[in-house]
Structures are given as structure tokens and as C-alpha cells.
N, CA, C and O atoms as a Maestro MAE file, in Angstrom:
{
 s_m_m2io_version
 :::
 2.0.0
}

f_m_ct {
 s_m_title
 :::
 protein
 m_atom[332] {
  # First column is atom index #
  i_m_mmod_type
  r_m_x_coord
  r_m_y_coord
  r_m_z_coord
  i_m_residue_number
  s_m_chain_name
  s_m_pdb_residue_name
  s_m_pdb_atom_name
  i_m_atomic_number
  :::
  1 25 33.524 -18.806 28.187 1 A "MET " " N  " 7
  2 3 34.714 -19.676 28.427 1 A "MET " " CA " 6
  3 2 35.484 -20.401 27.652 1 A "MET " " C  " 6
  4 15 36.701 -20.575 27.714 1 A "MET " " O  " 8
  5 25 34.695 -20.820 26.908 2 A "ARG " " N  " 7
  6 3 35.203 -21.566 25.556 2 A "ARG " " CA " 6
  7 2 36.429 -20.805 24.790 2 A "ARG " " C  " 6
  8 15 37.563 -21.253 24.624 2 A "ARG " " O  " 8
  9 25 35.931 -19.577 24.375 3 A "ALA " " N  " 7
  10 3 36.875 -18.169 23.906 3 A "ALA " " CA " 6
  11 2 37.941 -18.166 24.666 3 A "ALA " " C  " 6
  12 15 39.025 -18.083 24.088 3 A "ALA " " O  " 8
  13 25 37.920 -18.245 25.988 4 A "ARG " " N  " 7
  14 3 39.121 -17.966 26.582 4 A "ARG " " CA " 6
  15 2 39.955 -18.912 26.851 4 A "ARG " " C  " 6
  16 15 41.110 -18.583 27.125 4 A "ARG " " O  " 8
  17 25 39.561 -20.414 26.843 5 A "VAL " " N  " 7
  18 3 40.550 -21.966 26.536 5 A "VAL " " CA " 6
  19 2 41.096 -21.402 25.432 5 A "VAL " " C  " 6
  20 15 42.293 -21.114 25.450 5 A "VAL " " O  " 8
  21 25 40.364 -21.173 24.375 6 A "GLU " " N  " 7
  22 3 40.970 -21.224 22.953 6 A "GLU " " CA " 6
  23 2 41.842 -20.302 23.096 6 A "GLU " " C  " 6
  24 15 42.989 -20.702 22.895 6 A "GLU " " O  " 8
  25 25 41.720 -18.930 23.440 7 A "ALA " " N  " 7
  26 3 42.926 -17.870 23.191 7 A "ALA " " CA " 6
  27 2 44.097 -18.364 23.675 7 A "ALA " " C  " 6
  28 15 45.090 -18.414 22.949 7 A "ALA " " O  " 8
  29 25 44.124 -18.904 25.319 8 A "GLU " " N  " 7
  30 3 44.994 -19.554 25.899 8 A "GLU " " CA " 6
  31 2 45.828 -20.597 25.175 8 A "GLU " " C  " 6
  32 15 47.038 -20.583 24.949 8 A "GLU " " O  " 8
  33 25 44.882 -21.534 24.854 9 A "LEU " " N  " 7
  34 3 45.638 -22.490 23.661 9 A "LEU " " CA " 6
  35 2 46.410 -21.857 22.750 9 A "LEU " " C  " 6
  36 15 47.584 -22.163 22.546 9 A "LEU " " O  " 8
  37 25 45.796 -20.942 22.155 10 A "SER " " N  " 7
  38 3 46.566 -20.560 20.846 10 A "SER " " CA " 6
  39 2 48.200 -19.750 21.071 10 A "SER " " C  " 6
  40 15 49.029 -19.360 20.248 10 A "SER " " O  " 8
  41 25 48.173 -19.730 22.557 11 A "GLN " " N  " 7
  42 3 49.418 -18.876 23.002 11 A "GLN " " CA " 6
  43 2 50.468 -20.158 23.218 11 A "GLN " " C  " 6
  44 15 51.631 -19.897 23.526 11 A "GLN " " O  " 8
  45 25 50.114 -21.316 23.080 12 A "ASP " " N  " 7
  46 3 50.808 -22.414 23.469 12 A "ASP " " CA " 6
  47 2 51.434 -23.039 22.289 12 A "ASP " " C  " 6
  48 15 50.635 -23.459 21.452 12 A "ASP " " O  " 8
  49 25 52.573 -23.177 22.062 13 A "SER " " N  " 7
  50 3 53.204 -23.853 21.032 13 A "SER " " CA " 6
  51 2 53.037 -25.396 20.775 13 A "SER " " C  " 6
  52 15 53.246 -25.964 19.703 13 A "SER " " O  " 8
  53 25 52.605 -25.995 22.003 14 A "THR " " N  " 7
  54 3 52.340 -27.281 21.772 14 A "THR " " CA " 6
  55 2 50.918 -27.624 21.102 14 A "THR " " C  " 6
  56 15 50.818 -28.788 20.715 14 A "THR " " O  " 8
  57 25 50.030 -26.960 20.946 15 A "PHE " " N  " 7
  58 3 48.970 -26.955 20.140 15 A "PHE " " CA " 6
  59 2 49.090 -26.023 19.082 15 A "PHE " " C  " 6
  60 15 48.859 -24.841 19.337 15 A "PHE " " O  " 8
  61 25 49.383 -26.327 18.045 16 A "PRO " " N  " 7
  62 3 49.639 -25.667 16.623 16 A "PRO " " CA " 6
  63 2 48.505 -25.057 16.140 16 A "PRO " " C  " 6
  64 15 48.661 -24.015 15.503 16 A "PRO " " O  " 8
  65 25 47.156 -25.583 16.348 17 A "ALA " " N  " 7
  66 3 45.778 -25.363 15.421 17 A "ALA " " CA " 6
  67 2 44.614 -25.035 16.307 17 A "ALA " " C  " 6
  68 15 44.777 -25.538 17.419 17 A "ALA " " O  " 8
  69 25 43.874 -24.592 16.232 18 A "ARG " " N  " 7
  70 3 42.793 -24.273 17.140 18 A "ARG " " CA " 6
  71 2 42.272 -25.407 17.628 18 A "ARG " " C  " 6
  72 15 42.200 -26.376 16.871 18 A "ARG " " O  " 8
  73 25 41.846 -25.501 18.869 19 A "PRO " " N  " 7
  74 3 41.112 -26.840 18.863 19 A "PRO " " CA " 6
  75 2 40.085 -27.627 18.114 19 A "PRO " " C  " 6
  76 15 38.992 -27.138 17.825 19 A "PRO " " O  " 8
  77 25 40.412 -28.763 17.823 20 A "VAL " " N  " 7
  78 3 39.500 -29.503 16.682 20 A "VAL " " CA " 6
  79 2 38.131 -29.158 16.924 20 A "VAL " " C  " 6
  80 15 37.509 -28.576 16.035 20 A "VAL " " O  " 8
  81 25 37.579 -29.444 18.021 21 A "TRP " " N  " 7
  82 3 36.299 -29.413 18.385 21 A "TRP " " CA " 6
  83 2 36.080 -29.572 19.736 21 A "TRP " " C  " 6
  84 15 36.814 -30.195 20.503 21 A "TRP " " O  " 8
  85 25 34.758 -28.832 20.098 22 A "TRP " " N  " 7
  86 3 34.374 -29.156 21.469 22 A "TRP " " CA " 6
  87 2 32.943 -30.293 21.713 22 A "TRP " " C  " 6
  88 15 32.095 -29.967 20.883 22 A "TRP " " O  " 8
  89 25 32.637 -31.023 22.238 23 A "ASP " " N  " 7
  90 3 31.564 -31.955 22.315 23 A "ASP " " CA " 6
  91 2 30.789 -31.804 23.835 23 A "ASP " " C  " 6
  92 15 31.338 -31.914 24.931 23 A "ASP " " O  " 8
  93 25 29.530 -31.557 23.601 24 A "LYS " " N  " 7
  94 3 28.525 -31.251 24.874 24 A "LYS " " CA " 6
  95 2 29.182 -30.236 25.790 24 A "LYS " " C  " 6
  96 15 29.063 -30.360 27.009 24 A "LYS " " O  " 8
  97 25 29.778 -29.370 25.325 25 A "GLY " " N  " 7
  98 3 30.421 -28.089 26.335 25 A "GLY " " CA " 6
  99 2 31.521 -28.639 27.237 25 A "GLY " " C  " 6
  100 15 31.940 -27.838 28.074 25 A "GLY " " O  " 8
  101 25 32.122 -29.973 27.225 26 A "HIS " " N  " 7
  102 3 32.682 -30.343 28.471 26 A "HIS " " CA " 6
  103 2 33.923 -31.277 27.919 26 A "HIS " " C  " 6
  104 15 34.855 -31.438 28.708 26 A "HIS " " O  " 8
  105 25 34.011 -31.921 26.590 27 A "ARG " " N  " 7
  106 3 34.687 -32.553 26.010 27 A "ARG " " CA " 6
  107 2 35.268 -31.734 24.883 27 A "ARG " " C  " 6
  108 15 34.649 -31.191 23.968 27 A "ARG " " O  " 8
  109 25 36.909 -31.742 25.172 28 A "LEU " " N  " 7
  110 3 37.434 -30.709 23.856 28 A "LEU " " CA " 6
  111 2 38.627 -31.828 23.383 28 A "LEU " " C  " 6
  112 15 39.363 -32.494 24.111 28 A "LEU " " O  " 8
  113 25 38.551 -31.794 21.947 29 A "GLY " " N  " 7
  114 3 39.687 -32.265 21.008 29 A "GLY " " CA " 6
  115 2 40.737 -31.350 20.735 29 A "GLY " " C  " 6
  116 15 40.518 -30.156 20.532 29 A "GLY " " O  " 8
  117 25 41.895 -31.872 20.722 30 A "VAL " " N  " 7
  118 3 42.803 -30.456 20.494 30 A "VAL " " CA " 6
  119 2 43.951 -31.430 19.741 30 A "VAL " " C  " 6
  120 15 44.118 -32.619 20.014 30 A "VAL " " O  " 8
  121 25 44.586 -30.789 18.895 31 A "GLY " " N  " 7
  122 3 45.826 -31.418 18.110 31 A "GLY " " CA " 6
  123 2 47.187 -30.897 18.417 31 A "GLY " " C  " 6
  124 15 47.470 -29.765 18.811 31 A "GLY " " O  " 8
  125 25 47.981 -31.891 18.178 32 A "VAL " " N  " 7
  126 3 49.257 -31.699 18.449 32 A "VAL " " CA " 6
  127 2 50.162 -32.521 17.069 32 A "VAL " " C  " 6
  128 15 49.801 -33.487 16.397 32 A "VAL " " O  " 8
  129 25 51.582 -31.614 16.980 33 A "ILE " " N  " 7
  130 3 52.443 -32.375 16.226 33 A "ILE " " CA " 6
  131 2 53.059 -33.655 16.651 33 A "ILE " " C  " 6
  132 15 54.007 -33.584 17.433 33 A "ILE " " O  " 8
  133 25 52.742 -34.558 16.335 34 A "PRO " " N  " 7
  134 3 53.328 -35.971 17.177 34 A "PRO " " CA " 6
  135 2 54.674 -36.192 17.156 34 A "PRO " " C  " 6
  136 15 55.409 -35.845 16.233 34 A "PRO " " O  " 8
  137 25 55.029 -36.778 18.178 35 A "ASP " " N  " 7
  138 3 56.805 -37.022 18.576 35 A "ASP " " CA " 6
  139 2 57.229 -38.184 18.908 35 A "ASP " " C  " 6
  140 15 58.368 -38.386 19.329 35 A "ASP " " O  " 8
  141 25 55.955 -39.459 18.679 36 A "GLY " " N  " 7
  142 3 56.266 -40.688 19.135 36 A "GLY " " CA " 6
  143 2 56.002 -41.070 20.428 36 A "GLY " " C  " 6
  144 15 56.114 -42.238 20.799 36 A "GLY " " O  " 8
  145 25 55.615 -40.052 21.228 37 A "THR " " N  " 7
  146 3 55.134 -40.504 22.634 37 A "THR " " CA " 6
  147 2 53.818 -40.089 22.859 37 A "THR " " C  " 6
  148 15 53.298 -39.167 22.231 37 A "THR " " O  " 8
  149 25 53.191 -40.822 23.848 38 A "ASN " " N  " 7
  150 3 52.129 -40.420 24.687 38 A "ASN " " CA " 6
  151 2 51.752 -39.264 25.054 38 A "ASN " " C  " 6
  152 15 52.557 -38.694 25.791 38 A "ASN " " O  " 8
  153 25 50.717 -38.648 24.782 39 A "ARG " " N  " 7
  154 3 50.421 -36.993 25.050 39 A "ARG " " CA " 6
  155 2 49.343 -36.827 26.018 39 A "ARG " " C  " 6
  156 15 48.422 -36.022 25.881 39 A "ARG " " O  " 8
  157 25 49.524 -37.774 27.193 40 A "ASP " " N  " 7
  158 3 48.476 -37.492 28.145 40 A "ASP " " CA " 6
  159 2 49.062 -36.354 29.033 40 A "ASP " " C  " 6
  160 15 48.182 -35.871 29.744 40 A "ASP " " O  " 8
  161 25 50.089 -35.874 29.178 41 A "SER " " N  " 7
  162 3 50.620 -34.579 29.889 41 A "SER " " CA " 6
  163 2 49.884 -33.537 29.243 41 A "SER " " C  " 6
  164 15 49.172 -32.779 29.901 41 A "SER " " O  " 8
  165 25 50.021 -33.430 27.815 42 A "ALA " " N  " 7
  166 3 49.524 -32.359 27.264 42 A "ALA " " CA " 6
  167 2 47.881 -32.312 27.341 42 A "ALA " " C  " 6
  168 15 47.262 -31.271 27.123 42 A "ALA " " O  " 8
  169 25 47.395 -33.264 27.597 43 A "ALA " " N  " 7
  170 3 45.945 -33.125 27.929 43 A "ALA " " CA " 6
  171 2 45.602 -32.935 29.275 43 A "ALA " " C  " 6
  172 15 44.506 -32.456 29.566 43 A "ALA " " O  " 8
  173 25 46.393 -33.247 30.099 44 A "ARG " " N  " 7
  174 3 46.287 -32.758 31.566 44 A "ARG " " CA " 6
  175 2 46.680 -31.315 31.497 44 A "ARG " " C  " 6
  176 15 46.340 -30.571 32.417 44 A "ARG " " O  " 8
  177 25 47.344 -30.876 30.520 45 A "ARG " " N  " 7
  178 3 47.772 -29.191 30.485 45 A "ARG " " CA " 6
  179 2 46.424 -28.745 30.116 45 A "ARG " " C  " 6
  180 15 45.995 -27.807 30.789 45 A "ARG " " O  " 8
  181 25 45.727 -29.170 29.273 46 A "VAL " " N  " 7
  182 3 44.695 -28.491 28.862 46 A "VAL " " CA " 6
  183 2 43.505 -28.652 29.776 46 A "VAL " " C  " 6
  184 15 42.512 -27.926 29.807 46 A "VAL " " O  " 8
  185 25 43.785 -29.841 30.601 47 A "CYS " " N  " 7
  186 3 42.333 -29.957 31.477 47 A "CYS " " CA " 6
  187 2 42.993 -28.934 32.708 47 A "CYS " " C  " 6
  188 15 42.058 -28.889 33.507 47 A "CYS " " O  " 8
  189 25 43.895 -28.250 33.174 48 A "ASN " " N  " 7
  190 3 44.186 -27.456 33.976 48 A "ASN " " CA " 6
  191 2 43.671 -26.306 33.713 48 A "ASN " " C  " 6
  192 15 43.198 -25.609 34.611 48 A "ASN " " O  " 8
  193 25 43.684 -25.916 32.385 49 A "LEU " " N  " 7
  194 3 43.364 -24.621 31.992 49 A "LEU " " CA " 6
  195 2 41.734 -24.702 31.741 49 A "LEU " " C  " 6
  196 15 41.167 -23.610 31.782 49 A "LEU " " O  " 8
  197 25 41.032 -25.687 31.524 50 A "MET " " N  " 7
  198 3 39.660 -26.040 31.545 50 A "MET " " CA " 6
  199 2 39.257 -25.589 33.238 50 A "MET " " C  " 6
  200 15 38.640 -24.624 33.690 50 A "MET " " O  " 8
  201 25 39.772 -26.508 33.749 51 A "LEU " " N  " 7
  202 3 39.558 -26.123 35.360 51 A "LEU " " CA " 6
  203 2 39.559 -24.950 35.727 51 A "LEU " " C  " 6
  204 15 38.669 -24.498 36.448 51 A "LEU " " O  " 8
  205 25 40.859 -24.043 35.166 52 A "LYS " " N  " 7
  206 3 40.746 -22.707 35.837 52 A "LYS " " CA " 6
  207 2 39.505 -21.989 35.360 52 A "LYS " " C  " 6
  208 15 38.783 -21.420 36.179 52 A "LYS " " O  " 8
  209 25 39.229 -21.992 34.067 53 A "HIS " " N  " 7
  210 3 37.964 -21.405 33.760 53 A "HIS " " CA " 6
  211 2 36.750 -21.923 33.937 53 A "HIS " " C  " 6
  212 15 35.838 -21.543 33.203 53 A "HIS " " O  " 8
  213 25 36.551 -22.745 34.797 54 A "GLY " " N  " 7
  214 3 35.512 -23.229 35.487 54 A "GLY " " CA " 6
  215 2 34.573 -24.257 34.718 54 A "GLY " " C  " 6
  216 15 33.372 -24.452 34.910 54 A "GLY " " O  " 8
  217 25 35.330 -24.798 33.897 55 A "ILE " " N  " 7
  218 3 34.741 -26.172 32.820 55 A "ILE " " CA " 6
  219 2 34.931 -27.293 33.733 55 A "ILE " " C  " 6
  220 15 36.067 -27.689 33.997 55 A "ILE " " O  " 8
  221 25 33.912 -27.817 34.220 56 A "SER " " N  " 7
  222 3 34.369 -28.999 35.219 56 A "SER " " CA " 6
  223 2 32.826 -29.721 35.245 56 A "SER " " C  " 6
  224 15 31.812 -29.029 35.344 56 A "SER " " O  " 8
  225 25 32.796 -30.847 35.169 57 A "PRO " " N  " 7
  226 3 33.494 -31.869 34.956 57 A "PRO " " CA " 6
  227 2 33.930 -31.724 33.295 57 A "PRO " " C  " 6
  228 15 33.210 -31.131 32.492 57 A "PRO " " O  " 8
  229 25 35.263 -32.384 32.916 58 A "ALA " " N  " 7
  230 3 35.707 -31.902 31.485 58 A "ALA " " CA " 6
  231 2 36.738 -33.133 30.948 58 A "ALA " " C  " 6
  232 15 37.528 -33.666 31.727 58 A "ALA " " O  " 8
  233 25 36.659 -33.438 29.823 59 A "GLU " " N  " 7
  234 3 37.378 -34.528 29.079 59 A "GLU " " CA " 6
  235 2 38.511 -33.331 28.033 59 A "GLU " " C  " 6
  236 15 38.292 -32.156 27.738 59 A "GLU " " O  " 8
  237 25 39.763 -34.251 27.670 60 A "VAL " " N  " 7
  238 3 40.210 -33.592 26.616 60 A "VAL " " CA " 6
  239 2 40.959 -34.872 26.080 60 A "VAL " " C  " 6
  240 15 41.590 -35.656 26.789 60 A "VAL " " O  " 8
  241 25 40.776 -34.967 24.613 61 A "GLU " " N  " 7
  242 3 41.128 -35.887 23.711 61 A "GLU " " CA " 6
  243 2 42.312 -35.191 22.962 61 A "GLU " " C  " 6
  244 15 42.220 -34.015 22.608 61 A "GLU " " O  " 8
  245 25 43.489 -35.991 22.717 62 A "VAL " " N  " 7
  246 3 44.883 -35.131 21.952 62 A "VAL " " CA " 6
  247 2 44.852 -36.030 20.679 62 A "VAL " " C  " 6
  248 15 44.860 -37.249 20.851 62 A "VAL " " O  " 8
  249 25 44.815 -35.465 19.266 63 A "TYR " " N  " 7
  250 3 45.085 -35.929 18.193 63 A "TYR " " CA " 6
  251 2 46.562 -35.608 17.516 63 A "TYR " " C  " 6
  252 15 47.387 -34.785 17.913 63 A "TYR " " O  " 8
  253 25 46.637 -36.341 16.580 64 A "ASP " " N  " 7
  254 3 47.909 -36.026 15.704 64 A "ASP " " CA " 6
  255 2 47.232 -35.194 14.599 64 A "ASP " " C  " 6
  256 15 46.368 -35.580 13.812 64 A "ASP " " O  " 8
  257 25 47.794 -33.977 14.695 65 A "VAL " " N  " 7
  258 3 47.152 -32.991 13.913 65 A "VAL " " CA " 6
  259 2 47.734 -33.275 12.354 65 A "VAL " " C  " 6
  260 15 46.964 -33.087 11.412 65 A "VAL " " O  " 8
  261 25 48.655 -33.579 12.192 66 A "LEU " " N  " 7
  262 3 49.170 -33.820 10.816 66 A "LEU " " CA " 6
  263 2 48.581 -35.203 10.295 66 A "LEU " " C  " 6
  264 15 48.651 -35.376 9.078 66 A "LEU " " O  " 8
  265 25 48.109 -36.034 10.934 67 A "GLN " " N  " 7
  266 3 47.241 -37.296 10.264 67 A "GLN " " CA " 6
  267 2 45.876 -36.529 9.957 67 A "GLN " " C  " 6
  268 15 45.297 -36.872 8.926 67 A "GLN " " O  " 8
  269 25 45.236 -35.420 10.823 68 A "ILE " " N  " 7
  270 3 43.836 -35.248 10.467 68 A "ILE " " CA " 6
  271 2 44.199 -34.282 9.190 68 A "ILE " " C  " 6
  272 15 43.432 -34.463 8.245 68 A "ILE " " O  " 8
  273 25 45.239 -33.270 8.966 69 A "GLN " " N  " 7
  274 3 45.660 -32.722 7.827 69 A "GLN " " CA " 6
  275 2 45.790 -33.268 6.457 69 A "GLN " " C  " 6
  276 15 45.423 -32.814 5.373 69 A "GLN " " O  " 8
  277 25 46.332 -34.227 6.744 70 A "ASN " " N  " 7
  278 3 46.947 -35.048 5.409 70 A "ASN " " CA " 6
  279 2 46.328 -36.047 5.080 70 A "ASN " " C  " 6
  280 15 46.311 -36.384 3.896 70 A "ASN " " O  " 8
  281 25 45.553 -36.887 6.215 71 A "ASP " " N  " 7
  282 3 45.096 -38.140 5.758 71 A "ASP " " CA " 6
  283 2 43.165 -38.172 5.902 71 A "ASP " " C  " 6
  284 15 42.364 -38.970 5.413 71 A "ASP " " O  " 8
  285 25 42.955 -37.030 6.720 72 A "ASP " " N  " 7
  286 3 41.547 -37.040 7.371 72 A "ASP " " CA " 6
  287 2 41.416 -38.277 8.303 72 A "ASP " " C  " 6
  288 15 40.299 -38.752 8.513 72 A "ASP " " O  " 8
  289 25 42.424 -38.760 8.814 73 A "GLU " " N  " 7
  290 3 42.546 -39.680 9.971 73 A "GLU " " CA " 6
  291 2 42.751 -39.500 11.380 73 A "GLU " " C  " 6
  292 15 43.855 -39.092 11.739 73 A "GLU " " O  " 8
  293 25 41.833 -39.748 12.268 74 A "TRP " " N  " 7
  294 3 41.788 -39.168 13.434 74 A "TRP " " CA " 6
  295 2 42.640 -40.171 14.440 74 A "TRP " " C  " 6
  296 15 42.165 -41.200 14.921 74 A "TRP " " O  " 8
  297 25 43.905 -39.714 14.657 75 A "VAL " " N  " 7
  298 3 44.759 -40.707 15.324 75 A "VAL " " CA " 6
  299 2 44.827 -40.184 17.042 75 A "VAL " " C  " 6
  300 15 45.519 -39.233 17.406 75 A "VAL " " O  " 8
  301 25 44.135 -40.853 17.789 76 A "GLN " " N  " 7
  302 3 44.282 -40.257 19.262 76 A "GLN " " CA " 6
  303 2 45.697 -40.681 19.801 76 A "GLN " " C  " 6
  304 15 46.140 -41.830 19.800 76 A "GLN " " O  " 8
  305 25 46.315 -39.574 20.253 77 A "VAL " " N  " 7
  306 3 47.750 -39.750 20.715 77 A "VAL " " CA " 6
  307 2 47.695 -39.342 22.538 77 A "VAL " " C  " 6
  308 15 48.724 -39.058 23.149 77 A "VAL " " O  " 8
  309 25 46.530 -39.379 23.097 78 A "GLY " " N  " 7
  310 3 46.613 -38.656 24.387 78 A "GLY " " CA " 6
  311 2 45.141 -38.304 24.939 78 A "GLY " " C  " 6
  312 15 44.301 -37.746 24.234 78 A "GLY " " O  " 8
  313 25 44.936 -38.659 26.169 79 A "ALA " " N  " 7
  314 3 43.762 -38.071 26.864 79 A "ALA " " CA " 6
  315 2 43.794 -37.925 28.326 79 A "ALA " " C  " 6
  316 15 44.679 -38.340 29.074 79 A "ALA " " O  " 8
  317 25 42.639 -37.235 28.673 80 A "ALA " " N  " 7
  318 3 42.752 -37.129 30.274 80 A "ALA " " CA " 6
  319 2 41.191 -36.798 31.042 80 A "ALA " " C  " 6
  320 15 40.484 -35.974 30.462 80 A "ALA " " O  " 8
  321 25 40.840 -37.213 31.888 81 A "GLN " " N  " 7
  322 3 39.706 -36.663 32.422 81 A "GLN " " CA " 6
  323 2 40.067 -35.526 33.404 81 A "GLN " " C  " 6
  324 15 41.032 -35.679 34.154 81 A "GLN " " O  " 8
  325 25 39.440 -34.556 33.428 82 A "CYS " " N  " 7
  326 3 39.770 -33.187 34.249 82 A "CYS " " CA " 6
  327 2 38.862 -33.154 35.459 82 A "CYS " " C  " 6
  328 15 37.694 -32.770 35.510 82 A "CYS " " O  " 8
  329 25 39.628 -33.630 36.421 83 A "GLU " " N  " 7
  330 3 38.897 -33.493 37.855 83 A "GLU " " CA " 6
  331 2 39.725 -32.427 38.887 83 A "GLU " " C  " 6
  332 15 39.298 -32.210 40.021 83 A "GLU " " O  " 8
  :::
 }
 m_bond[331] {
  # First column is bond index #
  i_m_from
  i_m_to
  i_m_order
  :::
  1 1 2 1
  2 2 3 1
  3 3 4 2
  4 3 5 1
  5 5 6 1
  6 6 7 1
  7 7 8 2
  8 7 9 1
  9 9 10 1
  10 10 11 1
  11 11 12 2
  12 11 13 1
  13 13 14 1
  14 14 15 1
  15 15 16 2
  16 15 17 1
  17 17 18 1
  18 18 19 1
  19 19 20 2
  20 19 21 1
  21 21 22 1
  22 22 23 1
  23 23 24 2
  24 23 25 1
  25 25 26 1
  26 26 27 1
  27 27 28 2
  28 27 29 1
  29 29 30 1
  30 30 31 1
  31 31 32 2
  32 31 33 1
  33 33 34 1
  34 34 35 1
  35 35 36 2
  36 35 37 1
  37 37 38 1
  38 38 39 1
  39 39 40 2
  40 39 41 1
  41 41 42 1
  42 42 43 1
  43 43 44 2
  44 43 45 1
  45 45 46 1
  46 46 47 1
  47 47 48 2
  48 47 49 1
  49 49 50 1
  50 50 51 1
  51 51 52 2
  52 51 53 1
  53 53 54 1
  54 54 55 1
  55 55 56 2
  56 55 57 1
  57 57 58 1
  58 58 59 1
  59 59 60 2
  60 59 61 1
  61 61 62 1
  62 62 63 1
  63 63 64 2
  64 63 65 1
  65 65 66 1
  66 66 67 1
  67 67 68 2
  68 67 69 1
  69 69 70 1
  70 70 71 1
  71 71 72 2
  72 71 73 1
  73 73 74 1
  74 74 75 1
  75 75 76 2
  76 75 77 1
  77 77 78 1
  78 78 79 1
  79 79 80 2
  80 79 81 1
  81 81 82 1
  82 82 83 1
  83 83 84 2
  84 83 85 1
  85 85 86 1
  86 86 87 1
  87 87 88 2
  88 87 89 1
  89 89 90 1
  90 90 91 1
  91 91 92 2
  92 91 93 1
  93 93 94 1
  94 94 95 1
  95 95 96 2
  96 95 97 1
  97 97 98 1
  98 98 99 1
  99 99 100 2
  100 99 101 1
  101 101 102 1
  102 102 103 1
  103 103 104 2
  104 103 105 1
  105 105 106 1
  106 106 107 1
  107 107 108 2
  108 107 109 1
  109 109 110 1
  110 110 111 1
  111 111 112 2
  112 111 113 1
  113 113 114 1
  114 114 115 1
  115 115 116 2
  116 115 117 1
  117 117 118 1
  118 118 119 1
  119 119 120 2
  120 119 121 1
  121 121 122 1
  122 122 123 1
  123 123 124 2
  124 123 125 1
  125 125 126 1
  126 126 127 1
  127 127 128 2
  128 127 129 1
  129 129 130 1
  130 130 131 1
  131 131 132 2
  132 131 133 1
  133 133 134 1
  134 134 135 1
  135 135 136 2
  136 135 137 1
  137 137 138 1
  138 138 139 1
  139 139 140 2
  140 139 141 1
  141 141 142 1
  142 142 143 1
  143 143 144 2
  144 143 145 1
  145 145 146 1
  146 146 147 1
  147 147 148 2
  148 147 149 1
  149 149 150 1
  150 150 151 1
  151 151 152 2
  152 151 153 1
  153 153 154 1
  154 154 155 1
  155 155 156 2
  156 155 157 1
  157 157 158 1
  158 158 159 1
  159 159 160 2
  160 159 161 1
  161 161 162 1
  162 162 163 1
  163 163 164 2
  164 163 165 1
  165 165 166 1
  166 166 167 1
  167 167 168 2
  168 167 169 1
  169 169 170 1
  170 170 171 1
  171 171 172 2
  172 171 173 1
  173 173 174 1
  174 174 175 1
  175 175 176 2
  176 175 177 1
  177 177 178 1
  178 178 179 1
  179 179 180 2
  180 179 181 1
  181 181 182 1
  182 182 183 1
  183 183 184 2
  184 183 185 1
  185 185 186 1
  186 186 187 1
  187 187 188 2
  188 187 189 1
  189 189 190 1
  190 190 191 1
  191 191 192 2
  192 191 193 1
  193 193 194 1
  194 194 195 1
  195 195 196 2
  196 195 197 1
  197 197 198 1
  198 198 199 1
  199 199 200 2
  200 199 201 1
  201 201 202 1
  202 202 203 1
  203 203 204 2
  204 203 205 1
  205 205 206 1
  206 206 207 1
  207 207 208 2
  208 207 209 1
  209 209 210 1
  210 210 211 1
  211 211 212 2
  212 211 213 1
  213 213 214 1
  214 214 215 1
  215 215 216 2
  216 215 217 1
  217 217 218 1
  218 218 219 1
  219 219 220 2
  220 219 221 1
  221 221 222 1
  222 222 223 1
  223 223 224 2
  224 223 225 1
  225 225 226 1
  226 226 227 1
  227 227 228 2
  228 227 229 1
  229 229 230 1
  230 230 231 1
  231 231 232 2
  232 231 233 1
  233 233 234 1
  234 234 235 1
  235 235 236 2
  236 235 237 1
  237 237 238 1
  238 238 239 1
  239 239 240 2
  240 239 241 1
  241 241 242 1
  242 242 243 1
  243 243 244 2
  244 243 245 1
  245 245 246 1
  246 246 247 1
  247 247 248 2
  248 247 249 1
  249 249 250 1
  250 250 251 1
  251 251 252 2
  252 251 253 1
  253 253 254 1
  254 254 255 1
  255 255 256 2
  256 255 257 1
  257 257 258 1
  258 258 259 1
  259 259 260 2
  260 259 261 1
  261 261 262 1
  262 262 263 1
  263 263 264 2
  264 263 265 1
  265 265 266 1
  266 266 267 1
  267 267 268 2
  268 267 269 1
  269 269 270 1
  270 270 271 1
  271 271 272 2
  272 271 273 1
  273 273 274 1
  274 274 275 1
  275 275 276 2
  276 275 277 1
  277 277 278 1
  278 278 279 1
  279 279 280 2
  280 279 281 1
  281 281 282 1
  282 282 283 1
  283 283 284 2
  284 283 285 1
  285 285 286 1
  286 286 287 1
  287 287 288 2
  288 287 289 1
  289 289 290 1
  290 290 291 1
  291 291 292 2
  292 291 293 1
  293 293 294 1
  294 294 295 1
  295 295 296 2
  296 295 297 1
  297 297 298 1
  298 298 299 1
  299 299 300 2
  300 299 301 1
  301 301 302 1
  302 302 303 1
  303 303 304 2
  304 303 305 1
  305 305 306 1
  306 306 307 1
  307 307 308 2
  308 307 309 1
  309 309 310 1
  310 310 311 1
  311 311 312 2
  312 311 313 1
  313 313 314 1
  314 314 315 1
  315 315 316 2
  316 315 317 1
  317 317 318 1
  318 318 319 1
  319 319 320 2
  320 319 321 1
  321 321 322 1
  322 322 323 1
  323 323 324 2
  324 323 325 1
  325 325 326 1
  326 326 327 1
  327 327 328 2
  328 327 329 1
  329 329 330 1
  330 330 331 1
  331 331 332 2
  :::
 }
}
């Protein structure tokens, strides 16, 4: 199921990198290019994808991918609980 979620995310330009990490099989961290806004809506989109593939309960955390790449800083810019 994880591979399917990752494959679908790779087709979405909102998420320019592979998912950052999976934790305990139900929490997913993804990276986005920051635009100065809260990215909870992006997290909810990932939730919908996870629920579609039967991953529930689930959580999504969205991080600034540029901060991770450039400074190794994990700046969270969005999140969602998938229900």
C-alpha cells in the first residue's frame, strides 16, 4: 500500500520529492515547496489518498522541502489527521 501511495504522490507536482518518511505505518511526512501559506489542504489531499488505499487511521505532516535540503531543518508547514 505504501508503494501505491508513493507512486500516486510522485505524479502530483505539489509534492516534488519522494515522501520524507513513514512512521509506524500510518504517519507520513511529505515535502512541498513553500509558498508562505499553511499547507493543511495539501495534507488533507494526502489523507484522501491514504484512505483510498486503506491506510487508516493515518496522519500526514507537511514539511518545507527546501529547508530540509538546504539547511537540514524540519519546518512543518501543514498537517492533517486522516479520518
